[in-house]
C-alpha positions as CSV (number, residue, x, y, z in Angstrom):
1,M,-120.9,-118.3,-78.6
2,E,-123.0,-115.8,-76.1
3,S,-126.8,-116.4,-75.5
4,K,-129.0,-114.0,-77.2
5,F,-131.0,-113.7,-73.7
6,H,-129.6,-111.0,-71.8
7,N,-130.0,-109.4,-68.2
8,L,-132.7,-106.2,-69.9
9,S,-134.7,-109.2,-72.0
10,L,-138.7,-109.0,-72.3
11,Q,-138.9,-112.6,-72.9
12,G,-141.6,-114.3,-71.4
13,I,-142.9,-113.4,-67.4
14,T,-140.6,-110.0,-68.2
15,G,-142.7,-108.9,-70.7
16,I,-145.8,-109.3,-69.4
17,I,-145.2,-108.6,-65.6
18,F,-143.3,-105.2,-67.8
19,G,-146.5,-104.6,-69.9
20,I,-148.7,-104.2,-66.5
21,I,-146.6,-102.1,-64.8
22,S,-146.7,-100.3,-67.4
23,I,-150.4,-100.1,-67.9
24,I,-150.4,-99.4,-63.8
25,F,-148.1,-96.1,-64.2
26,I,-149.6,-94.4,-67.6
27,W,-153.5,-95.1,-66.0
28,F,-152.0,-93.3,-62.6
29,I,-150.6,-90.5,-65.2
30,K,-153.7,-90.3,-67.0
31,I,-155.7,-89.9,-63.7
32,L,-153.2,-87.3,-62.0
33,L,-153.0,-85.2,-65.0
34,N,-157.0,-85.4,-65.5
35,S,-157.2,-84.1,-62.1
36,F,-155.0,-81.5,-61.9
37,S,-156.2,-80.1,-65.7
38,L,-159.8,-80.8,-64.0
39,G,-158.4,-78.9,-61.0
40,D,-160.0,-81.4,-58.4
41,E,-159.3,-81.4,-54.7
42,G,-155.9,-82.3,-53.8
43,V,-153.8,-82.7,-57.4
44,G,-155.6,-80.0,-58.2
45,M,-154.5,-77.7,-55.6
46,L,-151.0,-77.9,-55.9
47,P,-149.1,-75.3,-57.6
48,I,-147.5,-76.2,-61.4
49,S,-143.8,-76.1,-60.0
50,F,-144.6,-79.2,-57.3
51,F,-146.6,-80.8,-59.7
52,E,-144.5,-81.2,-62.4
53,I,-142.2,-82.8,-59.6
54,L,-144.8,-85.4,-58.7
55,I,-145.2,-86.3,-62.5
56,A,-141.4,-86.2,-62.8
57,M,-141.0,-88.2,-59.4
58,V,-143.9,-91.1,-60.2
59,V,-142.4,-91.2,-64.0
60,L,-138.7,-91.9,-61.9
61,I,-140.1,-94.5,-60.0
62,Y,-141.8,-96.4,-62.8
63,I,-138.5,-96.3,-64.5
64,L,-136.8,-97.9,-61.2
65,I,-139.6,-100.1,-60.7
66,S,-139.5,-101.5,-64.4
67,Y,-135.8,-102.1,-64.8
68,F,-135.4,-103.6,-61.2
69,T,-138.1,-106.2,-62.1
70,I,-136.7,-106.7,-65.9
71,V,-133.2,-107.4,-64.2
72,L,-134.4,-109.2,-61.4
73,I,-136.3,-111.9,-63.2
74,N,-133.9,-112.1,-66.0
75,K,-130.8,-112.7,-63.5
76,K,-132.8,-115.5,-61.9
77,R,-134.2,-116.8,-65.2
78,R,-130.6,-116.9,-66.3
79,K,-128.6,-118.0,-63.2
80,K,-131.6,-120.8,-63.9
81,L,-130.4,-121.4,-67.5
82,G,-126.6,-121.5,-66.1
83,L,-125.5,-117.9,-67.6
84,K,-123.7,-115.8,-65.3
85,G,-123.2,-112.1,-65.0
86,W,-123.7,-109.2,-67.2
87,E,-122.3,-110.0,-70.6
88,F,-121.6,-107.7,-73.7
89,S,-124.9,-107.5,-75.7
90,S,-126.5,-106.8,-71.7
91,K,-123.8,-104.0,-71.2
92,K,-124.0,-102.6,-74.4
93,I,-128.1,-102.5,-74.5
94,R,-128.1,-101.0,-71.0
95,T,-125.9,-98.4,-72.6
96,I,-127.6,-97.4,-75.0
97,F,-131.1,-97.0,-73.3
98,I,-129.2,-95.2,-71.1
99,S,-127.9,-93.1,-73.3
100,F,-131.5,-92.7,-74.8
101,M,-133.1,-91.6,-71.4
102,I,-130.8,-89.1,-70.7
103,T,-131.7,-87.3,-74.1
104,G,-135.2,-87.8,-73.3
105,G,-134.6,-86.1,-70.2
106,V,-133.2,-83.4,-71.6
107,L,-135.7,-83.2,-74.5
108,T,-138.5,-83.7,-71.7
109,Y,-137.0,-80.4,-69.5
110,S,-136.7,-78.2,-72.7
111,F,-140.8,-79.4,-73.8
112,V,-141.7,-78.4,-70.0
113,S,-139.9,-75.3,-69.7
114,E,-141.0,-74.3,-73.7
115,G,-144.6,-75.3,-73.0
116,N,-145.0,-78.2,-76.0
117,L,-146.2,-80.9,-73.3
118,K,-147.5,-82.3,-75.7
119,L,-144.3,-83.9,-77.3
120,I,-143.1,-85.4,-74.3
121,I,-145.5,-88.5,-74.9
122,P,-144.3,-89.1,-78.9
123,A,-140.9,-88.1,-78.1
124,S,-140.8,-91.2,-75.8
125,L,-141.6,-93.1,-77.9
126,I,-140.1,-92.1,-80.5
127,L,-136.6,-92.6,-78.4
128,F,-137.8,-95.7,-77.0
129,G,-138.3,-97.3,-80.5
130,I,-135.1,-96.0,-82.1
131,A,-133.0,-97.5,-79.1
132,C,-135.3,-101.2,-79.6
133,V,-133.9,-100.9,-83.5
134,L,-130.4,-99.9,-82.9
135,T,-130.6,-103.0,-79.7
136,N,-131.4,-105.3,-82.5
137,K,-128.3,-107.2,-83.1
138,Y,-127.4,-107.3,-79.6
139,T,-130.8,-109.6,-78.9
140,S,-132.7,-112.8,-80.4
141,G,-134.4,-110.3,-83.7
142,F,-137.1,-109.0,-82.3
143,S,-136.6,-106.0,-81.3
144,K,-136.7,-104.1,-84.3
145,I,-140.1,-104.5,-85.2
146,F,-140.9,-103.9,-81.5
147,G,-138.9,-100.8,-82.1
148,V,-140.7,-99.7,-85.6
149,L,-144.0,-100.0,-83.7
150,F,-142.9,-97.8,-81.3
151,L,-141.9,-95.1,-84.1
152,I,-145.5,-95.7,-85.9
153,N,-146.9,-95.0,-82.2
154,G,-144.8,-91.7,-81.7
155,I,-145.9,-90.8,-84.9
156,M,-149.6,-91.7,-84.3
157,C,-148.8,-89.5,-81.0
158,I,-148.3,-86.6,-83.5
159,L,-151.0,-87.0,-85.8
160,F,-153.8,-87.8,-83.0
161,P,-152.7,-86.5,-80.4
162,Q,-156.5,-87.1,-78.0
163,F,-155.4,-90.7,-78.2
164,M,-152.2,-90.1,-77.2
165,F,-152.1,-91.9,-73.3
166,Y,-153.7,-94.7,-75.5
167,L,-150.7,-95.2,-77.9
168,W,-148.6,-94.5,-75.3
169,G,-150.3,-97.4,-73.0
170,M,-150.4,-99.8,-75.9
171,A,-146.9,-99.5,-76.9
172,F,-145.6,-99.8,-73.3
173,G,-147.6,-102.1,-71.9
174,I,-149.8,-103.6,-74.9
175,Y,-146.6,-104.5,-76.9
176,P,-144.7,-105.7,-74.3
177,I,-147.0,-108.5,-73.3
178,I,-147.3,-109.3,-77.1
179,Y,-143.4,-109.3,-77.4
180,S,-143.1,-111.7,-74.3
181,F,-145.5,-114.1,-75.9
182,Y,-143.6,-114.1,-79.5
183,T,-140.1,-113.9,-78.9
184,P,-138.2,-117.7,-79.5
185,K,-139.2,-120.1,-77.1
186,K,-135.7,-121.4,-76.7
187,N,-133.5,-118.9,-74.8
188,F,-136.0,-119.1,-72.0
């Protein structure tokens, strides 16, 4: 029987580190956006096209750091548990999330080109939430709850755009930390 502990798990310390990384990057993006919109010296002086590239690069760095952190911590943990390689569930989970990240990238490009920037954060939350719900059968069962919380935050971002960054930070920062404490301890 295959373990429900996979290479992309947010159980234990992985969820805590992912949550902290997310909070730091979301805070940094918020500072960049505020500086740009206020016209502060430095970032506020950049042409909009360069600023968009800067934000895209920050998001890409966040995704890469998060992904490799999750994989490396789980690789070490899997080795300690005597589990080897990328099993079927990890491959399925990775495929689902990559598909949704590509979809999110296309939507983000569309939102930027159409001037619908306020839809980027809700879309990221909703897409991540759907991906979590879809991966539930390959995990220990808690990712469905995780996904539903992300969907709720995405909808709340649409209804209450003034709280968008707080909801984004809560979803990608606080929820993984809480999730890391409430997942089955037998898989650690």
